[in-house]
C-alpha positions as CSV (number, residue, x, y, z in Angstrom):
1,M,-7.0,22.3,8.4
2,R,-4.4,23.7,5.6
3,R,-1.9,21.5,7.1
4,T,-4.1,18.5,7.0
5,R,-4.9,19.0,3.2
6,G,-1.3,19.1,2.3
7,A,-0.8,16.0,4.4
8,G,-3.4,14.1,2.2
9,L,-1.8,15.1,-1.0
10,I,1.6,14.2,0.4
11,L,0.4,10.7,0.9
12,V,-1.0,10.7,-2.7
13,A,2.0,12.2,-4.5
14,N,5.3,11.7,-2.6
15,G,6.8,9.3,-5.2
16,R,10.0,8.7,-3.3
17,E,8.0,7.4,-0.1
18,L,5.4,5.5,-1.8
19,T,7.6,3.9,-4.3
20,E,9.5,2.2,-1.3
21,A,6.1,1.6,0.2
22,G,5.0,0.0,-3.1
23,R,8.1,-2.3,-3.5
24,A,7.6,-3.4,0.2
25,A,4.0,-4.4,-0.4
26,T,4.3,-6.0,-3.7
27,G,7.2,-8.3,-2.3
28,T,6.7,-11.7,-1.2
29,S,5.7,-10.3,2.0
30,N,2.3,-8.9,1.3
31,R,1.0,-8.7,5.2
32,R,1.8,-4.9,5.9
33,R,-0.7,-2.3,5.1
34,D,0.5,1.1,4.0
35,L,-1.5,3.0,6.5
36,R,-0.6,6.5,4.7
37,L,-2.7,5.3,2.0
38,D,-5.5,4.6,4.1
39,A,-5.4,8.1,5.6
40,C,-5.0,9.9,2.3
41,R,-8.2,8.0,1.3
42,G,-10.1,8.9,4.5
43,L,-9.2,12.4,4.0
44,A,-10.6,12.1,0.6
45,L,-13.6,10.7,1.9
46,W,-14.3,13.7,4.0
47,F,-13.7,16.3,1.4
48,I,-16.1,14.0,-0.9
49,F,-18.9,14.2,1.8
50,I,-18.4,18.0,2.4
51,D,-18.6,18.6,-1.5
52,H,-21.8,16.4,-2.0
53,I,-23.6,18.7,0.3
54,P,-25.3,21.4,-1.8
55,D,-24.1,25.2,-1.0
56,N,-21.9,24.1,1.7
57,S,-19.6,27.0,2.6
58,L,-17.1,24.4,3.9
59,A,-16.4,23.1,0.3
60,W,-14.1,26.2,0.6
61,L,-11.8,23.9,2.8
62,T,-11.6,21.1,0.1
63,L,-9.6,21.2,-3.5
64,R,-12.7,21.9,-5.4
65,N,-12.5,25.7,-5.6
66,Y,-8.7,26.1,-6.1
67,G,-8.1,24.4,-9.4
68,F,-9.7,22.4,-12.3
69,S,-9.7,19.0,-10.4
70,D,-11.0,18.0,-7.1
71,T,-10.8,15.1,-4.8
72,S,-12.4,12.8,-7.3
73,E,-9.0,12.6,-9.0
74,V,-7.1,12.0,-5.8
75,F,-9.5,9.0,-4.9
76,V,-9.1,7.5,-8.4
77,F,-5.4,8.0,-8.4
78,V,-5.1,6.6,-5.2
79,S,-7.3,3.4,-6.0
80,G,-5.2,2.7,-9.0
81,Y,-2.0,2.6,-6.8
82,T,-3.7,0.5,-4.0
83,C,-4.9,-1.8,-6.7
84,M,-1.4,-2.4,-8.0
85,L,-0.2,-2.9,-4.5
86,A,-2.9,-5.5,-3.5
87,Y,-3.3,-7.5,-6.5
88,G,0.2,-7.1,-7.9
89,G,1.4,-8.0,-4.5
90,S,-0.5,-11.2,-4.3
91,L,0.3,-12.3,-7.9
92,S,3.8,-13.6,-6.9
93,E,2.8,-15.6,-4.0
94,H,-0.7,-16.8,-4.9
95,G,-0.7,-16.9,-8.7
96,W,-3.0,-15.7,-11.4
97,A,-6.2,-17.6,-10.5
98,T,-6.3,-16.0,-7.0
99,T,-5.4,-12.7,-8.2
100,V,-8.2,-12.6,-11.0
101,A,-10.6,-14.1,-8.4
102,R,-9.8,-11.4,-5.8
103,A,-10.0,-8.4,-8.3
104,L,-13.6,-10.0,-9.4
105,R,-14.7,-10.3,-5.9
106,R,-13.8,-6.9,-5.1
107,A,-15.6,-5.7,-8.1
108,W,-18.8,-7.7,-7.1
109,E,-18.5,-6.1,-3.5
110,I,-18.5,-2.7,-5.0
111,Y,-21.5,-3.7,-7.2
112,A,-23.4,-5.2,-4.2
113,A,-22.6,-1.9,-2.4
114,F,-24.0,0.1,-5.1
115,L,-27.3,-1.8,-5.1
116,V,-27.8,-1.5,-1.1
117,L,-26.8,2.1,-1.3
118,L,-29.6,2.5,-4.1
119,L,-32.1,0.8,-1.8
120,A,-31.3,2.8,1.2
121,Y,-31.1,6.1,-0.9
122,T,-34.6,5.7,-2.6
123,A,-36.0,4.6,0.9
124,L,-34.7,7.6,2.5
125,V,-36.0,10.0,-0.3
126,W,-39.4,8.2,0.0
127,V,-39.5,8.6,3.8
128,I,-38.3,12.3,3.7
129,G,-40.1,13.5,0.8
130,G,-43.0,11.0,0.0
131,G,-41.8,10.3,-3.6
132,T,-42.3,14.0,-4.7
133,R,-39.9,16.1,-2.8
134,F,-36.0,15.7,-3.7
135,V,-36.8,13.4,-6.6
136,D,-35.1,15.4,-9.0
137,E,-32.0,16.8,-6.8
138,T,-31.2,13.0,-6.4
139,N,-32.3,11.6,-9.6
140,T,-34.4,9.0,-7.9
141,G,-37.8,9.9,-9.6
142,F,-37.4,7.1,-11.9
143,F,-37.7,4.6,-9.2
144,F,-41.1,5.9,-8.1
145,R,-42.4,6.7,-12.1
146,E,-41.1,3.5,-13.6
147,P,-39.7,1.1,-11.0
148,G,-39.6,-1.9,-13.2
149,P,-37.3,-0.5,-16.1
150,T,-35.4,1.6,-13.4
151,I,-34.3,-1.5,-11.5
152,L,-33.4,-3.6,-14.6
153,H,-31.1,-0.7,-15.8
154,V,-29.6,-0.2,-12.4
155,A,-28.7,-4.1,-12.5
156,L,-27.2,-3.4,-15.8
157,L,-25.0,-0.6,-14.7
158,Q,-26.8,2.0,-16.7
159,F,-28.6,4.2,-14.1
160,A,-27.3,5.7,-10.9
161,P,-28.7,8.3,-8.7
162,V,-27.0,11.4,-7.9
163,N,-23.4,10.9,-6.2
164,T,-23.4,7.2,-6.6
165,D,-22.0,7.2,-10.2
166,I,-18.5,6.7,-9.4
167,L,-19.2,3.2,-8.0
168,L,-20.3,1.9,-11.3
169,T,-16.9,3.4,-12.5
170,F,-15.0,1.6,-10.0
171,A,-16.7,-1.8,-10.5
172,I,-15.7,-1.7,-14.1
173,L,-12.1,-0.9,-13.5
174,H,-11.9,-3.7,-11.0
175,I,-13.2,-6.1,-13.3
176,F,-10.7,-5.2,-16.0
177,F,-7.8,-4.8,-13.6
178,P,-6.4,-8.3,-14.4
179,I,-6.0,-7.4,-17.9
180,I,-4.3,-4.1,-16.7
181,L,-1.9,-5.8,-14.6
182,W,-1.1,-8.8,-17.3
183,L,-0.3,-5.7,-19.8
184,M,1.5,-3.8,-17.1
185,M,3.8,-6.9,-16.5
186,S,4.3,-7.3,-20.1
187,S,5.3,-3.7,-20.8
188,A,4.2,-0.9,-18.5
189,R,5.1,2.0,-21.0
190,L,2.9,0.2,-23.5
191,T,0.2,-0.1,-21.2
192,L,0.5,3.6,-20.3
193,L,0.4,4.3,-24.2
194,L,-2.7,2.3,-24.7
195,S,-4.5,3.6,-21.9
196,F,-3.5,7.3,-23.2
197,L,-4.9,6.3,-26.7
198,L,-8.2,5.3,-25.2
199,Y,-8.3,8.3,-23.2
200,M,-7.7,10.5,-26.4
201,M,-10.6,8.6,-28.0
202,V,-12.9,10.2,-25.6
203,Q,-11.6,13.6,-26.0
204,L,-11.6,13.4,-29.8
205,F,-14.5,11.4,-30.5
206,S,-16.6,11.5,-27.1
207,W,-16.6,7.5,-26.7
208,Q,-18.7,6.7,-24.0
209,V,-20.6,4.2,-21.7
210,P,-24.2,4.7,-22.6
211,A,-26.5,5.5,-19.5
212,W,-30.3,5.1,-19.3
213,P,-32.7,6.8,-20.0
214,S,-30.4,9.0,-22.1
215,G,-26.8,10.3,-22.0
216,E,-23.6,8.7,-20.5
217,L,-22.3,7.3,-17.1
218,Y,-20.8,10.7,-15.4
219,F,-17.5,9.1,-14.4
220,N,-16.9,7.9,-18.2
221,P,-14.8,4.8,-17.5
222,F,-13.1,5.2,-21.1
223,A,-11.6,8.4,-19.7
224,W,-11.1,7.9,-15.9
225,Q,-9.2,4.6,-16.4
226,F,-6.3,6.7,-17.5
227,L,-5.9,8.2,-14.3
228,F,-6.5,4.9,-12.6
229,V,-3.7,3.4,-14.8
230,I,-1.3,6.0,-14.0
231,G,-1.7,5.2,-10.4
232,A,-1.1,1.7,-10.8
233,W,1.7,2.5,-13.2
234,Y,3.2,4.6,-10.7
235,A,2.9,2.1,-7.9
236,Y,4.4,-0.6,-10.4
237,G,8.1,0.5,-9.9
238,P,10.4,3.5,-10.5
239,T,12.1,3.9,-13.9
240,A,15.1,6.1,-14.7
241,T,12.5,8.2,-17.0
242,L,10.3,8.8,-14.1
243,R,13.1,9.8,-11.8
244,V,14.4,12.5,-14.2
245,I,11.0,13.9,-14.5
246,L,10.5,14.2,-10.6
247,E,13.8,15.8,-10.3
248,S,13.4,18.4,-13.4
249,R,13.5,22.1,-12.1
250,T,11.9,23.1,-15.5
251,L,8.8,20.9,-15.1
252,L,8.6,22.1,-11.3
253,I,8.5,25.9,-12.7
254,A,6.1,24.7,-15.3
255,A,3.7,22.9,-12.9
256,L,3.8,25.9,-10.5
257,A,2.8,28.4,-13.1
258,Y,0.2,26.1,-14.4
259,L,-1.3,25.8,-10.7
260,A,-1.2,29.5,-10.5
261,F,-3.2,29.8,-13.6
262,S,-5.9,27.4,-12.7
263,L,-6.3,28.9,-9.3
264,V,-7.0,32.3,-11.1
265,V,-9.7,30.6,-13.6
266,A,-11.3,28.7,-10.7
267,L,-11.6,31.7,-8.4
268,S,-13.0,33.7,-11.4
269,W,-16.1,31.1,-11.2
270,E,-17.1,32.6,-8.0
271,F,-15.5,36.3,-8.2
272,K,-16.6,37.9,-11.4
273,S,-13.8,40.5,-10.8
274,L,-11.2,38.1,-11.9
275,E,-12.9,37.4,-15.3
276,G,-11.3,40.1,-17.0
277,L,-8.1,38.6,-16.2
278,I,-8.4,35.5,-18.4
279,P,-8.2,36.3,-22.1
280,S,-11.1,35.2,-24.2
281,T,-8.7,33.2,-26.6
282,V,-7.9,31.1,-23.3
283,T,-11.5,30.6,-22.3
284,D,-12.3,29.2,-25.9
285,L,-9.5,26.9,-25.5
286,I,-10.1,25.3,-22.2
287,Y,-13.8,25.4,-22.1
288,P,-15.8,23.4,-21.5
289,I,-14.0,21.5,-18.8
290,Y,-16.0,18.3,-18.5
291,K,-15.7,16.4,-15.6
292,S,-17.2,13.2,-16.8
293,H,-14.8,13.0,-19.6
294,L,-11.9,13.8,-17.4
295,A,-10.8,17.0,-19.4
296,P,-7.2,17.3,-20.2
297,V,-6.9,20.5,-18.2
298,R,-8.4,18.6,-15.0
299,L,-5.9,15.7,-15.6
300,L,-3.1,18.0,-16.2
301,H,-3.9,20.0,-12.8
302,F,-4.1,17.1,-10.8
303,L,-0.7,15.7,-12.2
304,S,1.0,19.3,-11.7
305,L,-0.4,19.1,-8.0
306,A,1.1,15.8,-7.3
307,F,4.2,16.6,-9.0
308,V,4.6,20.1,-6.9
309,V,3.7,18.3,-3.5
310,S,6.3,15.3,-4.5
311,R,8.9,18.0,-4.8
312,L,8.5,20.1,-2.1
313,A,7.2,17.6,0.6
314,P,9.7,16.5,2.9
315,L,10.9,12.9,2.8
316,E,9.8,12.3,6.3
317,W,6.6,13.2,7.3
318,H,5.0,12.3,10.8
319,G,1.6,13.6,10.1
320,P,-1.0,15.9,12.2
321,I,-1.9,14.9,15.7
322,R,-2.3,11.2,16.0
323,P,-6.2,11.1,17.0
324,L,-6.8,12.9,13.7
325,M,-4.5,10.7,11.7
326,T,-6.0,7.5,13.3
327,A,-9.4,9.0,12.3
328,M,-8.6,9.2,8.6
329,I,-7.1,5.6,8.7
330,R,-10.1,4.3,10.2
331,C,-12.3,5.8,7.3
332,G,-9.8,5.0,4.6
333,E,-9.4,1.4,5.4
334,N,-13.3,1.0,5.0
335,S,-13.4,3.2,2.2
336,L,-16.4,1.6,0.5
337,P,-18.9,1.5,3.2
338,M,-17.7,5.0,4.1
339,Y,-18.6,6.4,0.8
340,C,-21.9,4.9,0.7
341,L,-22.5,6.1,4.3
342,G,-21.3,9.7,3.1
343,V,-23.7,9.8,0.4
344,L,-26.6,9.3,2.6
345,L,-25.3,11.6,5.2
346,A,-24.7,14.3,2.5
347,F,-28.4,13.9,1.4
348,I,-29.6,14.2,5.0
349,G,-27.6,17.3,5.0
350,Q,-29.0,18.5,2.1
351,V,-32.6,18.1,3.6
352,M,-31.5,19.9,6.8
353,L,-30.2,22.9,5.0
354,T,-33.4,23.0,3.0
355,D,-36.0,22.4,5.9
356,V,-34.4,23.5,8.9
357,S,-31.8,26.3,8.2
358,D,-28.9,26.9,5.6
359,G,-26.9,29.4,7.5
360,L,-23.0,28.9,8.3
361,P,-23.6,27.3,11.9
362,M,-26.1,24.6,10.3
363,Q,-23.7,23.9,7.6
364,L,-20.7,23.7,10.0
365,L,-23.0,21.4,12.3
366,I,-23.9,19.2,9.6
367,S,-20.4,18.9,8.2
368,V,-18.6,18.3,11.5
369,S,-21.2,15.9,12.7
370,G,-21.3,14.0,9.3
371,I,-17.5,13.2,9.5
372,A,-17.9,12.4,13.1
373,V,-20.4,9.7,12.2
374,M,-18.1,8.3,9.5
375,I,-15.2,8.2,12.0
376,L,-17.3,6.3,14.4
377,A,-18.7,3.9,11.7
378,G,-15.1,3.3,10.4
379,T,-14.0,2.6,13.9
380,L,-16.7,-0.1,14.6
381,L,-16.0,-1.7,11.3
382,T,-12.3,-2.1,11.9
383,W,-13.0,-3.4,15.6
384,E,-15.6,-5.8,14.3
385,S,-13.1,-7.1,11.5
386,Q,-10.4,-7.6,14.2
387,L,-12.8,-9.4,16.4
388,D,-14.6,-11.5,14.0
389,R,-13.3,-14.9,13.3
390,R,-15.2,-16.4,10.2
391,G,-16.9,-19.4,11.0
392,P,-18.1,-22.2,8.9
393,R,-20.2,-21.5,5.8
394,L,-23.6,-23.1,6.5
395,F,-25.2,-22.5,3.2
């Protein structure tokens, strides 16, 4: 498992490999799919599913307990990267009208998947809990108490049950991606700067997208767009400045030191004996670490992790055993339905841990079985897409 986790990060962060893959994908021939990105997304989906199960000991196998960031950052970064490959690659061949239409269509697909997921999620909560149990844990109680206003605010992207929030942010990011692409083609550095300034408005003035009935969207689009844009910028093409950064020994040492520091801090959340190692002046400086606003310490942790892996990973990586790699690819190339399925499976796992047993054997069974179901579903979806030949549209 340790090797597999490292492999996933290599797929994300090895700039020397991914840049060449990006150039191949964004050229005139846009028919080849970079399977390494699919494998990375598939692994991230497995980790997200495991993390979504409350009190799951197997979460120690994911990134969540070893630093400030977790798999969410990986997923958003890779999404920005793949958006640039997909839409940037089609631009020269098909033009702006087709590119914009494809980005908006993908945003609609995410929005539609979100609505279908909500329907299945609430139905599952009703069947299992009768509209009274698990409503607080899943944030679905409003559907049963105030169905009319809740449906309205769901349609307006202002309300989401637990673990579905990120879909709203992805839909918003896809709607605005054509603008990001246009700015990137005009000036990549200016685009990155504007994105950073918007990110800083969140950190300094708490800019946010309001949610219903109160609060804000958990994955604040004003903050998370910066990591999304970084991924797109990284895919857009290498620069001399970027090469200097990637080859800097000083930055490598600084990144390693920061990762070690964040590891100690993260472990201190679970092991109280380590709290004494963190001076109060440091804790006053870094806390609170808001995930919704993509706190700077989280962003810096992910970038440090990606940088270190890009430096220490071999240029040629052939991956783990082929069946495992294939399983990750099948889930990654169907990432949207697999994410939605993972949310439902995580809730079923939560119910089993509550009503049947919360022991380690049950946690292991739920985690392995859920990933197996995702692999099977991803394989079937890929098989269906290969067999299906779209017929005439009758209506």
